[in-house]
C-alpha positions as CSV (number, residue, x, y, z in Angstrom):
1,M,19.4,9.5,18.5
2,T,20.5,7.6,15.4
3,W,20.5,9.3,12.1
4,R,20.8,6.1,10.0
5,P,17.0,5.4,9.5
6,V,16.3,9.0,8.7
7,S,19.2,9.3,6.3
8,V,18.3,6.0,4.6
9,A,14.6,7.2,4.2
10,L,15.7,10.5,2.8
11,L,18.1,8.8,0.4
12,L,15.4,6.5,-0.8
13,L,13.0,9.3,-1.4
14,F,15.6,11.3,-3.3
15,A,16.6,8.3,-5.4
16,L,13.1,7.3,-6.3
17,S,12.2,10.9,-7.1
18,L,15.0,10.9,-9.7
19,V,13.7,7.9,-11.5
20,S,9.9,8.0,-10.9
21,P,7.8,7.9,-14.0
22,S,5.9,10.9,-15.2
23,R,2.1,10.4,-15.0
24,S,0.5,13.8,-15.6
25,V,-0.7,13.0,-19.1
26,A,-4.3,14.3,-18.8
27,G,-3.7,16.7,-15.9
28,D,-3.8,16.4,-12.2
29,E,-7.5,17.0,-11.8
30,G,-8.6,13.9,-13.6
31,E,-6.0,11.8,-12.0
32,Q,-7.0,13.1,-8.5
33,V,-10.7,12.3,-9.2
34,F,-9.7,8.9,-10.5
35,L,-7.6,8.2,-7.3
36,G,-10.3,9.5,-5.0
37,N,-13.0,7.4,-6.5
38,C,-11.7,4.4,-8.3
39,T,-9.2,3.4,-5.7
40,L,-11.9,3.0,-3.1
41,C,-12.5,-0.4,-4.6
42,H,-9.6,-1.1,-6.9
43,T,-5.9,-0.5,-7.0
44,A,-4.7,2.2,-9.4
45,E,-2.5,-0.5,-11.0
46,R,-5.5,-2.4,-12.0
47,A,-6.8,0.4,-14.2
48,R,-3.3,1.4,-15.3
49,A,-2.7,-2.1,-16.6
50,K,-5.4,-1.6,-19.2
51,H,-5.2,0.3,-22.5
52,L,-8.8,0.9,-23.7
53,T,-10.5,3.2,-26.1
54,R,-12.6,6.2,-24.8
55,G,-15.8,4.2,-25.5
56,E,-14.5,1.2,-23.5
57,W,-13.6,3.4,-20.6
58,Q,-17.0,5.0,-20.7
59,Q,-18.6,1.6,-20.5
60,I,-16.5,0.7,-17.4
61,I,-17.4,4.0,-15.8
62,N,-21.1,3.4,-16.5
63,R,-20.8,-0.1,-15.0
64,M,-19.1,1.2,-11.9
65,I,-21.8,3.9,-11.4
66,G,-24.3,1.1,-11.6
67,F,-22.4,-0.6,-8.7
68,G,-22.7,2.6,-6.6
69,C,-19.4,4.3,-7.3
70,P,-19.5,7.8,-5.6
71,I,-18.5,9.4,-8.9
72,S,-22.2,9.1,-9.9
73,T,-23.0,12.3,-8.1
74,S,-20.9,14.5,-10.4
75,R,-21.0,14.6,-14.2
76,K,-17.9,16.9,-14.1
77,N,-16.0,14.3,-12.2
78,Q,-17.1,11.5,-14.6
79,E,-15.8,13.5,-17.5
80,A,-12.5,14.3,-15.7
81,V,-11.9,10.6,-15.1
82,L,-12.9,9.6,-18.6
83,E,-10.6,12.2,-20.1
84,Y,-7.7,11.1,-17.8
85,L,-8.2,7.4,-18.6
86,A,-8.7,8.0,-22.3
87,K,-5.4,9.9,-22.5
88,A,-3.3,8.2,-19.9
89,Q,-4.6,4.6,-20.5
90,G,-5.7,4.7,-24.1
91,P,-4.6,2.3,-26.8
92,G,-1.7,4.6,-27.8
93,A,-0.6,5.4,-24.3
94,T,3.0,4.8,-23.4
95,P,3.4,2.0,-20.9
96,A,5.4,2.4,-17.7
97,T,9.1,2.2,-18.3
98,R,10.1,1.7,-14.6
99,A,9.1,-0.9,-12.0
100,Y,9.9,-0.6,-8.3
101,V,10.3,-3.9,-6.5
102,V,10.8,-4.4,-2.7
103,N,13.4,-7.1,-1.9
104,E,13.0,-8.1,1.7
105,E,16.0,-10.4,1.7
106,S,18.5,-7.8,0.6
107,E,16.6,-5.0,2.4
108,D,16.4,-2.7,-0.7
109,V,14.2,-1.5,-3.5
110,W,15.2,-2.4,-7.0
111,V,14.4,0.1,-9.8
112,I,13.9,-2.0,-13.0
113,D,13.8,-0.8,-16.6
114,V,10.7,-2.7,-17.8
115,P,11.5,-2.8,-21.6
116,S,15.1,-4.2,-21.1
117,R,14.3,-6.0,-17.8
118,R,17.5,-4.5,-16.4
119,V,18.0,-3.5,-12.8
120,L,18.9,0.2,-12.9
121,A,19.4,0.8,-9.2
122,K,19.3,-0.9,-5.8
123,V,18.5,1.4,-2.9
124,K,19.1,0.2,0.6
125,V,16.1,0.9,2.8
126,G,16.7,-1.0,6.1
127,K,15.1,-4.0,7.8
128,L,12.0,-5.7,6.4
129,P,10.8,-3.4,3.7
130,H,7.3,-4.6,2.7
131,G,5.8,-2.2,0.3
132,I,6.0,1.0,-1.7
133,A,3.5,3.8,-1.4
134,V,3.0,6.2,-4.3
135,S,1.8,9.8,-3.7
136,P,-1.7,10.7,-5.0
137,T,-0.1,12.5,-8.0
138,G,2.1,9.5,-8.9
139,K,5.2,11.7,-8.9
140,R,6.8,10.4,-5.7
141,S,7.3,6.9,-4.2
142,M,8.2,6.0,-0.7
């Protein structure tokens, strides 16, 4: 049995956990409801790229409910998502400071400081890396 793939995977998870961005601005409940409902049709990054007011997020939630979003069955969940988005993705929210880029040619993942556009780390991951998965809480990448 070869230990190289296992050790590379563990090293990658460890390295990414050290530099992963903090996301729990409005608490895990709102983020979990957001991920469980909104990502059925959209990527989380689509919403996280926007910085809207509470009223603008409410309009979007109302529009998604009109399209049949499952969040329509729970007013509590609607409020949790609105609270999360208003705090985590409001006009004054701090944008992400790290980007993680898969580089297939060099078989590694680059950790990039977004404001300075500097590569902070290159983590070898093995042959043909093709994506990065983020845990539901946003605290781990793999």
